[in-house]
C-alpha positions as CSV (number, residue, x, y, z in Angstrom):
1,X,-36.3,-76.8,147.8
2,X,-38.1,-74.2,149.9
3,X,-36.9,-73.0,153.3
4,X,-39.4,-75.4,154.9
5,X,-37.6,-78.3,153.2
6,X,-34.8,-79.3,155.6
7,X,-33.2,-81.7,153.1
8,X,-30.0,-80.7,151.2
9,X,-30.3,-81.3,147.5
10,X,-27.7,-81.7,144.8
11,X,-27.9,-79.1,142.1
12,X,-28.4,-80.3,138.5
13,X,-29.0,-76.9,136.8
14,X,-28.9,-73.3,137.8
15,X,-30.1,-70.4,135.6
16,X,-27.8,-67.4,135.8
17,X,-30.6,-65.2,134.4
18,X,-33.5,-66.1,136.8
19,X,-31.6,-67.8,139.7
20,X,-33.9,-70.9,139.4
21,X,-32.2,-74.1,140.6
22,X,-33.2,-77.6,139.7
23,X,-32.0,-80.5,141.8
24,X,-31.1,-84.0,140.6
25,X,-34.4,-85.3,142.1
26,X,-36.4,-82.7,140.2
27,X,-37.1,-80.3,143.0
28,X,-36.9,-76.7,142.0
29,X,-36.6,-73.3,143.8
30,X,-36.7,-69.7,142.6
31,X,-34.1,-67.1,143.6
32,X,-34.6,-66.1,147.3
33,X,-36.1,-69.5,148.2
34,X,-32.8,-71.3,148.9
35,X,-29.4,-70.9,150.4
36,X,-26.4,-72.1,148.5
37,X,-23.9,-74.3,150.3
38,X,-20.6,-74.6,148.6
39,X,-18.9,-77.1,150.9
40,X,-20.1,-80.1,152.7
41,X,-23.9,-79.8,153.4
42,X,-25.1,-79.8,157.0
43,X,-28.3,-81.7,157.8
44,X,-30.0,-84.6,156.1
45,X,-29.4,-85.0,152.4
46,X,-32.1,-85.9,149.9
47,X,-32.0,-89.7,149.3
48,X,-33.1,-89.4,145.7
49,X,-30.3,-86.8,144.9
50,X,-27.8,-89.1,146.6
51,X,-29.0,-92.1,144.6
52,X,-28.9,-90.2,141.3
53,X,-25.5,-88.7,142.0
54,X,-24.1,-92.2,142.6
55,X,-25.6,-93.6,139.4
56,X,-23.9,-90.9,137.3
57,X,-20.4,-92.0,138.4
């Protein structure tokens, strides 16, 4: 989930101590390597995150 990665991921876990985020697909990013989007994501979404989010419903 670096800035070079244009895909929007779905957050699975976020550490309040370190700022590390783990997406449903397993991608991780450290604090400062990502931008948080609270509403509808803009741009292409990660297909694996979409698939995993649908399977959890």
